[in-house]
C-alpha positions as CSV (number, residue, x, y, z in Angstrom):
1,M,-0.1,0.1,0.1
2,P,1.3,3.5,-0.6
3,I,2.6,6.0,1.8
4,F,0.9,9.3,2.0
5,Q,1.7,12.4,3.8
6,L,-0.7,15.3,4.8
7,V,1.5,18.7,5.2
8,M,-0.7,21.1,7.2
9,H,1.1,24.6,6.8
10,S,1.1,26.7,9.8
11,A,1.3,30.8,10.3
12,G,4.3,32.6,10.1
13,F,7.7,31.2,9.7
14,S,6.7,27.7,11.4
15,E,7.5,24.4,9.9
16,P,4.5,22.6,8.7
17,E,3.2,19.7,10.6
18,I,3.7,16.4,8.5
19,L,1.8,13.3,9.1
20,Q,2.9,9.9,7.1
21,F,0.2,7.3,7.0
22,I,-0.3,4.2,4.9
23,A,-3.7,3.9,3.0
24,A,-5.2,1.9,0.4
25,D,-5.8,4.5,-2.0
26,V,-6.4,8.4,-2.4
27,A,-10.1,8.1,-1.0
28,G,-8.7,6.3,2.1
29,A,-6.1,9.1,2.7
30,L,-8.7,11.6,2.6
31,D,-10.8,9.9,5.2
32,Y,-8.0,9.5,7.6
33,S,-7.1,13.3,7.1
34,N,-10.4,14.2,7.8
35,Q,-9.3,12.9,11.7
36,H,-6.7,15.9,11.6
37,A,-8.7,19.3,11.3
38,S,-6.4,22.7,10.6
39,P,-7.4,26.0,10.0
40,F,-4.2,26.5,7.5
41,P,-4.2,25.1,4.3
42,A,-2.7,21.8,3.5
43,E,-1.6,19.2,0.7
44,L,-1.9,15.5,0.4
45,W,1.1,13.8,-1.0
46,E,1.2,10.3,-2.2
47,E,4.8,8.6,-2.8
48,G,6.4,11.8,-3.3
49,R,3.6,13.3,-5.6
50,R,1.3,16.1,-5.0
51,V,-2.1,14.6,-4.9
52,C,-3.9,17.8,-4.3
53,G,-4.3,21.0,-1.8
54,L,-6.8,21.2,0.3
55,T,-8.4,23.7,2.9
56,Y,-10.9,22.7,5.8
57,S,-14.4,23.4,6.2
58,E,-15.5,24.0,9.6
59,R,-19.3,24.1,8.3
60,M,-19.0,20.5,6.4
61,G,-16.4,19.1,8.9
62,T,-14.0,18.2,6.2
63,W,-11.1,18.7,4.1
64,V,-11.9,20.2,0.6
65,I,-9.8,19.9,-2.7
66,A,-8.7,23.1,-3.5
67,N,-6.6,22.3,-6.4
68,R,-5.2,19.3,-7.7
69,G,-1.9,18.8,-9.3
70,S,1.2,16.3,-9.2
71,E,4.7,17.9,-8.7
72,L,7.9,16.0,-7.1
73,A,8.4,16.6,-3.4
74,R,10.3,19.4,-2.1
75,H,9.8,19.1,1.9
């Protein structure tokens, strides 16, 4: 199973919080990510490739895909 990373950015000059976990697929990774809310934007990565950007919706109680895309890991 692939290794995913949820990279949650923070305000200011703080380092982002990075959660690494295993999930069967992107849908499973998004389900897991919903357990980790943040008021700041995040990115979901799979095996070193960016899956999408995320913003957390308090109203819906879930991450919402902000943009999609793939690029090599920079962190």
